[in-house]
N, C-alpha and C positions, 0 to 999 in steps of 0.2 A: 522395369517390366515385372512387377510383383504380381503374385497370384496367377490364377489361370483364367480369369474373366476377361479375356480379350481374344481377338482372332487375327492371325497373320494372313494377309492376302498378298500374294506375290503377283505383280502385274507384268512380269516378263513373258516372253513367248513360251509356248509349251516345250519347245526344244531346249530353251535355256533352263526352264524349270527342271526338266529331266536330267540336266547336267549337274544338278545339285540344288537343294532348297532347304529351308527351315523345316524341321520335322513337325508335322501336323498343320503345315500351312496349306492354303487353298490357292490354286492357280487360276486367276481370271486375267487374261491378257489385257493390257491397257486399251487396245483397239476394240475390245468387247465390253469393257467395264460399265459404260453408260447403259448399254442395252441390257446388261445383267444386274442392274442396280437393285432390283427386287430381291436378289439372292442375298444381298448384304443386310437387309432389314432384320432378319431373324437371327443373325449371328451375334455371339457375345461381343459386347462393346467394351473398350474402344476397338476399332479396327486399326490394325497397324499395317500400313502399306509398305512393301519393299520391292526392290528391283535389283539391277546390277550396280547402279551408282547412286541412286536417290533422285534422279531426274524424273523418270516416269512415275515413280511412287509420289513424288512431289506434285505432279500434275493431277494424279488421282486424289490426293489429299486436298488440294486446293478446290477441286470440283466438288467433292463430297462435303467438305466443311461448309461451302456456300449453300449446300442443300440441307444443312443442319445435322449431318451425321457426325457422331462422336468418333473421330479418327485422328491419326497422326502419321507423319512420314517417318518410318523407321530407317530410311536410307537404303544402303546396300543390304542384301539378304545375309551377307557374311557378317555384317555388324549386328543385325538382329539376332542371328544365330549365336553369336558370341555373347550378347547381352542376356539371352535366355539361359545360357549355360552358367553364367556368372553368379 
């Protein structure tokens, strides 16, 4: 995760997000992400999706890759947070 030209999108629930998240990340819960897809268009790419374990972010990544969006599954938000600080 080099540079600052990417966006971290956390797909956990708002309550989970409030319990801790990657600094500067955006919270769009998985159940809302398809309806809010337009919000992802103008964000710096790639989009790095994260969640608690990597399952929900994997679902978001698979969906948006199929739509042609430059994105990747970062897995757990804790892993993404660690990689950003490394």
